[in-house]
N, C-alpha and C positions, 0 to 999 in steps of 0.2 A: 253526739252520740255513739257508742260503740257498734263497730257492724256485727250484725248478727248473720251467722251462717245460714242458708236457706234452708238445709235439713232442721234446724232450730226453729227458723221462723214459720215453716209450714206447721209446727205443732201447735202454734196459735189457731190455727184454723179450724178445726174441731171443737174447741174451746169458745170460739167467736159462735160458731154455729150453734153449740148448744145453749147459749145465753140467749140468742136471737130465738131459737125455737121457744124458749121459756117465755120470752115478752109476747110472741105470736098466740101461744096457745095456753100459757098459764095466767098471763096479767090479762090480755086480749083475746078476743074472737077472730082469729085472721080468716078462717075458713068462711065464717058468714059474711065477712066484709067482700072476700074474693067471688063469692058466688053471687053477689050483688051486680057485678061488673064482668064477670069471665064465666066462659061455659063450666060445666060440672063434668068434666073429662078424668078425675081422679078418683078412682073407688078405694084407693089405700088410705087407711088411717093416718092422721098426723104422726102419730107414734111410729107405724110402719116408716113412713118418710123418713122420720128423723133417725130409725136405727139404719136403714139402706144408705142414705147418704152420708151418715157417720162412718160406717163400715167401708163404704167405696173411698171415702175421702183418706181414711187411715190407709186403705191398701195403696193408695196414690203414693202417699207421703212414706209408706214401708218400700215400695217399688223405687222411689227416688233415692233414698237412703241406703238401698242395696245396689241398685245398678249404677246409680250416679253418672248418669249420661244427659246430654243436651235434650235428647227426646223425653227421658223421664222426668225432667226438669218442665219440659213443655207441655206434657200430658197433666201434671200436676196442677199446672197454671191454668191449661184450659178448663178443668175440671173448677177451679177456683173461679176463673172469669164467669163460668156458667151459674155456678150455685150460691156466688157470694156478690161478686162485682155487679153482675147485671141485676140480681136481685135486690141489692141496694139501689140502681136506678130504677128497677120496678117500684119498690115502695115509695121513692121520693117522686117520681113520676105519677104514680096512682094518687098519691096525696094531692098534688096540685092539679091533675086533670080532672079528679073528680070532686075536688074539694071536700075531701072527706078522709081523714086520718087513718092511713093504712097499718093496722098493728104490725109492728117488725120495724118501723121507720126509725125508733129511736136507737135500737142496735144496729140497725143497718148503716147510719151515719156515724155513730160512736165506736162500732167495732169493725164492721166489715170492709169499709173503706180505710181507715189506719192500717188495720192488721194485712191486707192485702196490698196496699201500698208500701209495706215493711217487706213483704212478701215479693214483690216487682223488683224492689230496690235491691233486695239480697241476690236475687236471680241475676239481674244486671251488674251487679259488682262482682260476681263470681264467673262473669262471662259466658253464662249457660243460656243467656237470651240477648238477643240485640233489640232496641226500641222497637225497629220495624217488625220483628216477630213478635213482641209484646202487644204491639197493634194489630196483628193478625190474629193472635191467641184471643184478645178483645173481642174483635168481629166474630171469630168463631164462637166463642163463648156465648155471645149474643143470640146467634144463630140456634145453639144447642138451648139456650135457656127458653126462647120463643117455641120453639119445636116442644118443649116440655111444657110449657104452659098450654099449648093449643092441643098437641097429641096424646100427652100424658106420659105415664113411666114406660110406655114401650120405646122410648128414646134412650132411655138408660140401658134397655136390654140389647141396644144396638152399639151404641157409643162406647160403653165401659166395657167391654170385652175386646173391642176393638183396639182401644187405647192403650190397655193392659198388655195386649199380645205386641204392640207395636214397641211399648217399653221393653218389654222382656227381649224382644228381639235386638233392640238396640244394644242393650245390655250383653247379650250374647256375641253381636258381631264385636263390641269392644273387648271382650274376655278373649275370643279368637286371636283378634288383632294384638293384643298384650301378650299372649301365648306364643305368637309367630315373633315377636319381636324378641323375647326372651330366647326362645330356642334356635335364633340366628346366630 
C-alpha cells in the first residue's frame, strides 16, 4: 500500500465523522440510546455538535497543513483520539457492557478505526510522533473524551483554544528558527 502523507490522511477524518454522524442520527437514534445509560449533560443539538466538531477538526487539519510541526500533528492526533478513537471504544464497549446495540457502532469499527490507524501510521512514518507519544496522546484523548461525556461541551471551550494556541506558537517558533538560520 502506498504511503499516504499525514496532511492527506487527515482529510479522511471529517468524512468518516460525517458518515458516522449519519449512522447515529439518520439511520438510528443514538441520543435515545445514550440517555438510557448516561446523564443528559449536553443541551446542544446533534446538528450543533456535528457542525462544531467538523469545524474544529478542519481547523486542526488546516493548522497542521500550514504550521507543519510536531506539535501541530500532536494536537490534531489528540483531537482525533478524543473524538474518533475513543468514540469507537465507547460504541464497542457500550454495546458489550449493556448488551444493547450502540448506534454508531458500525461506522466506528468500519471507518474510525481504519482511518485513524492510517493517520497514526502516516504520523509515525513522517517522524512527527513516536510510538510512546502516540500512546500518551491516546491516554490524553481518552481523558478528554470522558470529560466531554460527563461534563459536556465546556471541555471543548477549554481544550480547543489551548491546543490551537500551542500549535500556532510552535509554528511561530519554527518560523523564527528558520528565519534566524536564513539570516545567519
